[in-house]
Every structure is written in structure tokens, then in C-alpha cells.
N, C-alpha and C positions, 0 to 999 in steps of 0.2 A: 093367073098371070102375075098379079101383084105379090102374091104370097111367094111364088117362086123367085121373083126379083128380090124381095125383101130378105130372104134367107140365103141368097146366093153370095158366097164369100170370095168368089174368084175376083182377083184384081184388088182386093182390099189392101194388101200390102203395098201395092203401087200407090194407091190413094194416100195411105198413111205416110209413106215416104215423101210424097208430094207436099203434104201439109207440113211435115217437119222441115223440108227444104224451104218452103215459102216463109215459115216463121223465122228460121235462121237468117234468111236473106233480109227480112225486115229488121232484125236485130243488128245485123252487120251494117246495113245502110244507116240506121239511126246512130249507131256508134261512130261511124265515120263522120257523120254530120257534127256530132259533138267534138270529135277530135280535130276536125278541120277548123271549127270555130275557135278552139283553144290555140291552135297553131297560128291562126290569123291574128288573134289578140297578142300573142307573143311577138310576132313580127311587127305589128303596129306599135307596140311599146318600144321595141328596139329602134324602130325607125324614128320615133319621136325623141328618144334619148340621143341618138346620133345627130339629129338635126339640131337639137338644143346645144349639144357640145360644140358642133361646128359653127354655130352662129354667135358664139360668145366672143 
């Protein structure tokens, strides 16, 4: 039974695609995290510059 299961390749492509999709999803999510952090820093810097200019 185990030998038959071990050498059975049916469904292997679906599993491989699932692994590829999960890895790409993790890369996209982490990339979005870095991008959102950079955008937040830009907006915070702009906000502080506007506040400084208006309070002079």
C-alpha cells in the first residue's frame, strides 16, 4: 500500500501549483507590507513639513 502511494504521481501537478501559489502569495504580502510602510513614512514626513510651515 505504501509503495503504491509513494509512486503514485496523480495530482502532483496540482500540489506543485499550490506550493507555487502559496510562495507567491507570501512574497506579495511581504512586498505590500514594505511598500505600505514606505508610503506611510512619506505621508508622515509631508504632514510634519506642512504642519511646520503652517505654524510659522
